[in-house]
LUMMAR-730754 format. One line per field, with one value per residue (C-alpha): residue number from 1; residue in three letters; x, y, z. Coordinates in steps of 0.1 Angstrom, whole numbers, plus 5000, padded with zeros to 4 digits. Layout:
% LUMMAR-730754
bamar NUM, ...
vexmi ala, ...
xx X, ...
yy Y, ...
zz Z, ...
This chain:
% LUMMAR-730754
bamar 1, 2, 3, 4, 5, 6, 7, 8, 9, 10, 11, 12, 13, 14, 15, 16, 17, 18, 19, 20, 21, 22, 23, 24, 25, 26, 27, 28, 29, 30, 31, 32, 33, 34, 35, 36, 37, 38, 39, 40, 41, 42, 43, 44, 45, 46, 47, 48, 49, 50, 51, 52, 53, 54, 55, 56, 57, 58, 59, 60, 61, 62, 63, 64, 65, 66, 67, 68, 69, 70, 71, 72, 73, 74, 75, 76, 77, 78, 79, 80, 81, 82, 83, 84, 85, 86, 87, 88, 89, 90, 91, 92, 93, 94, 95, 96, 97, 98, 99, 100, 101, 102, 103, 104, 105, 106, 107, 108, 109, 110, 111, 112, 113, 114, 115, 116, 117, 118, 119, 120, 121, 122, 123, 124, 125, 126, 127, 128, 129, 130, 131, 132, 133, 134, 135, 136, 137, 138, 139, 140, 141, 142, 143, 144, 145, 146, 147, 148, 149, 150, 151, 152, 153, 154, 155, 156, 157, 158, 159, 160, 161, 162, 163, 164, 165, 166, 167, 168, 169, 170, 171, 172, 173, 174, 175, 176, 177, 178, 179, 180, 181, 182, 183, 184, 185, 186, 187, 188, 189, 190, 191, 192, 193, 194, 195, 196, 197, 198, 199, 200, 201, 202, 203, 204, 205, 206, 207, 208, 209, 210, 211, 212, 213, 214, 215, 216, 217, 218, 219, 220, 221, 222, 223, 224, 225, 226, 227, 228, 229, 230, 231, 232, 233, 234, 235, 236, 237, 238, 239, 240, 241, 242, 243, 244, 245, 246, 247, 248, 249, 250, 251, 252, 253, 254, 255, 256, 257, 258, 259, 260, 261, 262, 263, 264, 265, 266, 267, 268, 269, 270, 271, 272, 273, 274, 275, 276, 277, 278, 279, 280, 281, 282, 283, 284, 285, 286, 287, 288, 289, 290, 291, 292, 293, 294, 295, 296, 297, 298, 299, 300, 301, 302, 303, 304, 305, 306, 307, 308, 309, 310, 311, 312, 313, 314, 315, 316, 317, 318, 319, 320, 321, 322, 323, 324, 325, 326, 327, 328, 329, 330, 331, 332, 333, 334, 335, 336, 337, 338, 339, 340, 341, 342, 343, 344, 345, 346, 347, 348, 349, 350, 351, 352, 353, 354, 355, 356, 357, 358, 359, 360, 361, 362, 363, 364, 365, 366, 367, 368, 369, 370, 371, 372, 373, 374, 375, 376, 377, 378, 379, 380, 381, 382, 383, 384, 385, 386, 387, 388, 389, 390, 391, 392, 393, 394, 395, 396, 397, 398, 399, 400, 401, 402, 403, 404, 405, 406, 407, 408, 409, 410, 411, 412, 413, 414, 415, 416, 417, 418, 419, 420, 421, 422, 423, 424, 425, 426, 427, 428, 429, 430, 431, 432, 433, 434, 435, 436, 437, 438, 439, 440, 441, 442, 443, 444, 445, 446, 447, 448, 449, 450, 451, 452, 453, 454
vexmi unk, unk, unk, unk, unk, unk, unk, unk, unk, unk, unk, unk, unk, unk, unk, unk, unk, unk, unk, unk, unk, unk, unk, unk, unk, unk, unk, unk, unk, unk, unk, unk, unk, unk, unk, unk, unk, unk, unk, unk, unk, unk, unk, unk, unk, unk, unk, unk, unk, unk, unk, unk, unk, unk, unk, unk, unk, unk, unk, unk, unk, unk, unk, unk, unk, unk, unk, unk, unk, unk, unk, unk, unk, unk, unk, unk, unk, unk, unk, unk, unk, unk, unk, unk, unk, unk, unk, unk, unk, unk, unk, unk, unk, unk, unk, unk, unk, unk, unk, unk, unk, unk, unk, unk, unk, unk, unk, unk, unk, unk, unk, unk, unk, unk, unk, unk, unk, unk, unk, unk, unk, unk, unk, unk, unk, unk, unk, unk, unk, unk, unk, unk, unk, unk, unk, unk, unk, unk, unk, unk, unk, unk, unk, unk, unk, unk, unk, unk, unk, unk, unk, unk, unk, unk, unk, unk, unk, unk, unk, unk, unk, unk, unk, unk, unk, unk, unk, unk, unk, unk, unk, unk, unk, unk, unk, unk, unk, unk, unk, unk, unk, unk, unk, unk, unk, unk, unk, unk, unk, unk, unk, unk, unk, unk, unk, unk, unk, unk, unk, unk, unk, unk, unk, unk, unk, unk, unk, unk, unk, unk, unk, unk, unk, unk, unk, unk, unk, unk, unk, unk, unk, unk, unk, unk, unk, unk, unk, unk, unk, unk, unk, unk, unk, unk, unk, unk, unk, unk, unk, unk, unk, unk, unk, unk, unk, unk, unk, unk, unk, unk, unk, unk, unk, unk, unk, unk, unk, unk, unk, unk, unk, unk, unk, unk, unk, unk, unk, unk, unk, unk, unk, unk, unk, unk, unk, unk, unk, unk, unk, unk, unk, unk, unk, unk, unk, unk, unk, unk, unk, unk, unk, unk, unk, unk, unk, unk, unk, unk, unk, unk, unk, unk, unk, unk, unk, unk, unk, unk, unk, unk, unk, unk, unk, unk, unk, unk, unk, unk, unk, unk, unk, unk, unk, unk, unk, unk, unk, unk, unk, unk, unk, unk, unk, unk, unk, unk, unk, unk, unk, unk, unk, unk, unk, unk, unk, unk, unk, unk, unk, unk, unk, unk, unk, unk, unk, unk, unk, unk, unk, unk, unk, unk, unk, unk, unk, unk, unk, unk, unk, unk, unk, unk, unk, unk, unk, unk, unk, unk, unk, unk, unk, unk, unk, unk, unk, unk, unk, unk, unk, unk, unk, unk, unk, unk, unk, unk, unk, unk, unk, unk, unk, unk, unk, unk, unk, unk, unk, unk, unk, unk, unk, unk, unk, unk, unk, unk, unk, unk, unk, unk, unk, unk, unk, unk, unk, unk, unk, unk, unk, unk, unk, unk, unk, unk, unk, unk, unk, unk, unk, unk, unk, unk, unk, unk, unk, unk, unk, unk, unk, unk, unk, unk, unk, unk
xx 4997, 5013, 5022, 4995, 4970, 4979, 4978, 4942, 4930, 4941, 4925, 4892, 4891, 4904, 4874, 4847, 4840, 4827, 4805, 4803, 4774, 4775, 4763, 4786, 4781, 4814, 4815, 4834, 4849, 4872, 4905, 4931, 4916, 4881, 4895, 4921, 4892, 4870, 4898, 4909, 4872, 4869, 4904, 4891, 4854, 4856, 4876, 4846, 4818, 4805, 4787, 4801, 4784, 4796, 4780, 4794, 4777, 4785, 4786, 4786, 4815, 4839, 4818, 4832, 4858, 4830, 4814, 4845, 4847, 4813, 4823, 4855, 4837, 4809, 4836, 4854, 4826, 4814, 4851, 4852, 4816, 4804, 4767, 4771, 4747, 4752, 4733, 4741, 4736, 4740, 4763, 4772, 4735, 4729, 4757, 4744, 4707, 4719, 4747, 4774, 4808, 4812, 4830, 4800, 4775, 4792, 4796, 4761, 4747, 4773, 4761, 4725, 4726, 4745, 4721, 4693, 4710, 4718, 4683, 4667, 4691, 4693, 4731, 4741, 4770, 4784, 4825, 4841, 4879, 4893, 4927, 4953, 4962, 4925, 4924, 4957, 4945, 4914, 4927, 4952, 4923, 4900, 4933, 4940, 4905, 4900, 4884, 4880, 4886, 4861, 4880, 4913, 4899, 4897, 4874, 4850, 4862, 4825, 4797, 4762, 4765, 4794, 4826, 4861, 4882, 4916, 4917, 4949, 4969, 4985, 4978, 5014, 5008, 4978, 4997, 5026, 5003, 4985, 5017, 5030, 5000, 4995, 4960, 4944, 4926, 4916, 4934, 4910, 4926, 4908, 4929, 4959, 4945, 4954, 4922, 4905, 4919, 4925, 4946, 4966, 4972, 4981, 5002, 5019, 5022, 5025, 5052, 5074, 5065, 5073, 5105, 5118, 5099, 5083, 5086, 5055, 5035, 5003, 5009, 5020, 4985, 4965, 4979, 4973, 4938, 4928, 4939, 4920, 4889, 4891, 4895, 4867, 4843, 4851, 4843, 4810, 4798, 4805, 4790, 4761, 4750, 4754, 4733, 4705, 4704, 4709, 4692, 4656, 4638, 4602, 4584, 4608, 4627, 4655, 4656, 4691, 4689, 4709, 4710, 4722, 4743, 4762, 4766, 4792, 4825, 4826, 4848, 4825, 4796, 4804, 4805, 4772, 4758, 4772, 4761, 4726, 4724, 4737, 4718, 4683, 4686, 4710, 4732, 4770, 4772, 4803, 4826, 4811, 4775, 4784, 4802, 4769, 4747, 4767, 4772, 4732, 4737, 4750, 4725, 4692, 4659, 4646, 4682, 4682, 4709, 4711, 4731, 4739, 4714, 4680, 4686, 4681, 4686, 4669, 4677, 4645, 4637, 4661, 4668, 4682, 4658, 4673, 4647, 4643, 4636, 4605, 4603, 4575, 4563, 4554, 4537, 4512, 4476, 4444, 4410, 4381, 4344, 4320, 4309, 4343, 4378, 4413, 4448, 4480, 4511, 4487, 4465, 4428, 4403, 4366, 4340, 4306, 4272, 4256, 4221, 4230, 4203, 4220, 4257, 4275, 4308, 4335, 4367, 4386, 4408, 4406, 4368, 4357, 4325, 4324, 4301, 4294, 4272, 4300, 4322, 4325, 4322, 4358, 4385, 4421, 4445, 4481, 4512, 4515, 4541, 4557, 4536, 4504, 4482, 4448, 4426, 4428, 4395, 4393, 4420, 4419, 4435, 4454, 4484, 4512, 4508, 4543, 4539, 4511, 4524, 4554, 4528, 4513, 4547, 4545, 4579, 4598, 4597, 4558, 4556, 4572, 4545, 4515, 4488, 4461, 4425, 4417, 4384, 4384, 4418, 4413, 4428, 4398, 4415, 4450, 4444, 4441, 4447, 4421, 4398, 4398, 4376, 4359, 4344, 4330, 4293, 4268, 4232, 4228, 4247, 4222, 4247, 4270, 4301, 4319, 4358, 4371, 4409, 4415
yy 5001, 5034, 5061, 5083, 5056, 5047, 5085, 5089, 5054, 5066, 5098, 5082, 5058, 5088, 5108, 5081, 5096, 5062, 5033, 5002, 5002, 5039, 5053, 5081, 5111, 5123, 5160, 5157, 5187, 5168, 5186, 5167, 5169, 5153, 5128, 5116, 5110, 5092, 5069, 5066, 5056, 5030, 5013, 5008, 5004, 4967, 4976, 4998, 4980, 5013, 5023, 5052, 5079, 5111, 5144, 5174, 5210, 5228, 5266, 5280, 5302, 5296, 5287, 5258, 5250, 5243, 5219, 5200, 5196, 5180, 5160, 5146, 5138, 5117, 5099, 5092, 5081, 5057, 5043, 5034, 5021, 5051, 5064, 5097, 5131, 5163, 5197, 5228, 5260, 5296, 5311, 5343, 5352, 5341, 5359, 5393, 5387, 5380, 5407, 5381, 5371, 5343, 5323, 5325, 5319, 5287, 5273, 5281, 5263, 5235, 5223, 5230, 5208, 5179, 5181, 5175, 5145, 5132, 5131, 5121, 5091, 5081, 5088, 5088, 5111, 5139, 5135, 5166, 5169, 5197, 5188, 5200, 5231, 5244, 5241, 5260, 5288, 5290, 5296, 5321, 5341, 5338, 5351, 5383, 5393, 5388, 5356, 5337, 5301, 5287, 5305, 5293, 5259, 5256, 5236, 5213, 5176, 5169, 5189, 5171, 5145, 5161, 5144, 5153, 5120, 5138, 5166, 5154, 5153, 5184, 5192, 5185, 5149, 5142, 5159, 5135, 5104, 5112, 5119, 5084, 5065, 5083, 5094, 5122, 5154, 5187, 5221, 5249, 5280, 5302, 5289, 5305, 5338, 5360, 5380, 5356, 5359, 5323, 5320, 5350, 5333, 5296, 5315, 5343, 5341, 5303, 5296, 5325, 5311, 5279, 5290, 5314, 5303, 5268, 5245, 5225, 5253, 5236, 5204, 5228, 5250, 5215, 5205, 5235, 5238, 5199, 5214, 5244, 5224, 5205, 5234, 5251, 5221, 5224, 5265, 5260, 5232, 5258, 5286, 5268, 5260, 5297, 5308, 5281, 5303, 5339, 5340, 5327, 5324, 5339, 5337, 5350, 5373, 5364, 5379, 5385, 5390, 5418, 5409, 5375, 5382, 5408, 5380, 5360, 5370, 5398, 5381, 5357, 5380, 5382, 5347, 5341, 5366, 5351, 5315, 5328, 5346, 5319, 5291, 5308, 5326, 5304, 5333, 5343, 5370, 5392, 5406, 5442, 5427, 5412, 5445, 5467, 5443, 5442, 5482, 5483, 5472, 5505, 5524, 5538, 5519, 5524, 5526, 5501, 5489, 5472, 5441, 5417, 5400, 5419, 5414, 5444, 5445, 5468, 5479, 5469, 5471, 5444, 5427, 5431, 5420, 5405, 5402, 5401, 5436, 5439, 5468, 5490, 5523, 5544, 5565, 5538, 5539, 5520, 5534, 5516, 5524, 5516, 5479, 5470, 5461, 5473, 5454, 5465, 5443, 5413, 5434, 5436, 5463, 5458, 5485, 5480, 5497, 5484, 5492, 5513, 5496, 5462, 5473, 5467, 5476, 5449, 5444, 5431, 5459, 5445, 5455, 5490, 5511, 5548, 5574, 5580, 5607, 5630, 5607, 5606, 5571, 5571, 5560, 5556, 5529, 5537, 5537, 5564, 5588, 5616, 5644, 5626, 5634, 5620, 5629, 5593, 5580, 5591, 5615, 5655, 5670, 5656, 5634, 5626, 5590, 5583, 5594, 5573, 5540, 5544, 5549, 5519, 5500, 5493, 5476, 5497, 5468, 5468, 5507, 5506, 5486, 5506, 5515, 5542, 5548, 5580, 5599, 5634, 5638, 5627, 5599, 5578, 5547, 5538, 5503, 5479, 5503, 5530, 5554, 5589, 5606, 5628, 5596, 5582, 5572, 5593, 5594, 5617, 5593, 5583, 5562, 5536, 5519, 5486, 5485, 5454, 5439, 5409
zz 5000, 4990, 5016, 5003, 5005, 5043, 5051, 5037, 5053, 5085, 5082, 5074, 5101, 5127, 5118, 5114, 5077, 5060, 5072, 5056, 5029, 5026, 4990, 4983, 4957, 4946, 4935, 4903, 4885, 4864, 4882, 4898, 4933, 4923, 4900, 4925, 4951, 4925, 4920, 4955, 4967, 4935, 4945, 4981, 4974, 4984, 5017, 5027, 5011, 4992, 4966, 4944, 4921, 4907, 4898, 4876, 4878, 4847, 4859, 4825, 4835, 4806, 4776, 4752, 4782, 4805, 4782, 4773, 4813, 4814, 4785, 4801, 4833, 4814, 4795, 4828, 4849, 4818, 4815, 4853, 4855, 4879, 4879, 4865, 4871, 4856, 4856, 4840, 4858, 4847, 4877, 4861, 4860, 4893, 4910, 4892, 4904, 4939, 4940, 4952, 4938, 4910, 4935, 4962, 4934, 4923, 4955, 4966, 4933, 4935, 4971, 4962, 4933, 4950, 4977, 4953, 4938, 4970, 4980, 4950, 4945, 4981, 4985, 5023, 5018, 4995, 4991, 4983, 4971, 4997, 5006, 5029, 5005, 5002, 5040, 5045, 5019, 5037, 5070, 5058, 5040, 5074, 5092, 5072, 5070, 5107, 5125, 5156, 5167, 5138, 5112, 5120, 5124, 5085, 5063, 5083, 5081, 5082, 5079, 5084, 5055, 5034, 5042, 5030, 5029, 5013, 5037, 5052, 5017, 5000, 4961, 4955, 4967, 4947, 4914, 4921, 4925, 4892, 4875, 4885, 4878, 4844, 4853, 4830, 4847, 4835, 4844, 4849, 4833, 4856, 4886, 4871, 4873, 4901, 4900, 4922, 4959, 4965, 4932, 4945, 4978, 4959, 4932, 4947, 4987, 4994, 4971, 4988, 5023, 5013, 4996, 5025, 5058, 5058, 5028, 5049, 5056, 5046, 5068, 5093, 5091, 5091, 5120, 5137, 5123, 5139, 5172, 5172, 5156, 5192, 5213, 5192, 5200, 5237, 5236, 5216, 5238, 5269, 5249, 5239, 5274, 5286, 5253, 5267, 5300, 5285, 5255, 5245, 5211, 5213, 5180, 5152, 5178, 5199, 5238, 5253, 5290, 5299, 5338, 5330, 5303, 5328, 5353, 5329, 5318, 5292, 5272, 5259, 5253, 5217, 5212, 5228, 5205, 5175, 5182, 5191, 5160, 5137, 5152, 5149, 5115, 5094, 5088, 5095, 5123, 5115, 5144, 5139, 5141, 5175, 5184, 5175, 5196, 5225, 5222, 5228, 5264, 5273, 5251, 5261, 5256, 5222, 5205, 5174, 5150, 5116, 5116, 5085, 5064, 5069, 5107, 5136, 5170, 5196, 5231, 5256, 5294, 5305, 5272, 5236, 5209, 5176, 5146, 5112, 5101, 5079, 5053, 5064, 5047, 5073, 5052, 5039, 5049, 5043, 5037, 5054, 5052, 5074, 5070, 5056, 5068, 5063, 5071, 5078, 5095, 5096, 5119, 5105, 5117, 5111, 5113, 5117, 5128, 5159, 5175, 5205, 5224, 5226, 5222, 5255, 5263, 5265, 5286, 5254, 5243, 5207, 5206, 5213, 5207, 5196, 5191, 5152, 5153, 5138, 5120, 5083, 5062, 5057, 5082, 5078, 5095, 5097, 5118, 5143, 5137, 5158, 5168, 5168, 5198, 5210, 5242, 5259, 5276, 5309, 5310, 5311, 5281, 5251, 5250, 5226, 5213, 5220, 5256, 5262, 5250, 5271, 5301, 5288, 5294, 5253, 5246, 5217, 5195, 5194, 5196, 5165, 5148, 5165, 5146, 5148, 5132, 5118, 5110, 5098, 5107, 5145, 5159, 5169, 5184, 5194, 5182, 5209, 5237, 5241, 5220, 5220, 5248, 5218, 5204, 5238, 5237, 5258, 5267, 5237, 5216, 5185, 5163, 5174, 5158, 5169, 5163, 5160, 5159, 5143
């Protein structure tokens, strides 16, 4: 058995990547790494008792070159007797539409399509050909951009059903093996272009490090990343336990308890925030995102900040709320006629005439009765705005809606979504809270309307 084979087999066994009877789908680009992986798994198919298939994604980036890659992969799988799957997806168009880089778009589409095939054809695992050199490049890029333990841990050896069996060997080892065994593979010319940051690291920076500092830099980084992976696992377990105590999910919002967070070491506040956001919203929380949230702890109630991927954070009494920011047009309004209804932000208001003789006052704040003697047939429903005033029922004089809501202990989050019902330029109802005193029912009232919040 060759040394490189022993190295990979030992790594697979140590990391428990393959189980007997697995059906594995290989991500096949046609390049040296994926061709090597396919040959390796076929070579030891009987040892592991596995079934193997391969999938190629034509990214439509390099025109006819991309079509040649697809044909090469089909021919290779036919020669090796491997089940072959392929799809063609317009990556440049996807990148433009979603305003992301070509690299990001290709990665997103590739994993999406691999997962589809994996599910449709009942593969147990997806094997990608990331190697030790890829891992070193990833760690280096993460380091110079700013990262924590997770970023320095490099490429995950396993992520759910995705495995990386050859992560322990370098690109040079792969190329040497393919050359000795006269195995054909493709060269993607875009890998030679330094306009892509990873290529610049690979083609310019690492050769200089190998020449002047450490000829085995990739293996050195790999060993370090394995150590950091273990440390990251331990730290994440501790952060997870703390997060469950400090943070809770309420609907589509996260509530971070300020008092509980103050009771723990400030050095891990950022980790608690980061883990909570990433776990609940399936997105990446950057260093700056976490910093913005933490700075809210010392801000006044009602202060908010926008963070990445459409999320916002808001300082409340005793807590920080993290939530998905929904686009609300504060200028929008809905016209409602008597006998009809209107809806804003999933809140529906119904206005109906009722007989005064049978109309009875309810303690339900979602139902109100008003004097309709002097109202017009046209009501407006809108969000409250600065400067709005009304005369709360039972109080002398007028009051700003903002002050009234504060007196009612309405949270800053709910306050932002507060609706008011208007008639003839006067606030009739601060919805769900109180009507205006000018619209109360008296003995002289002849016509009555029922306002209902659904």
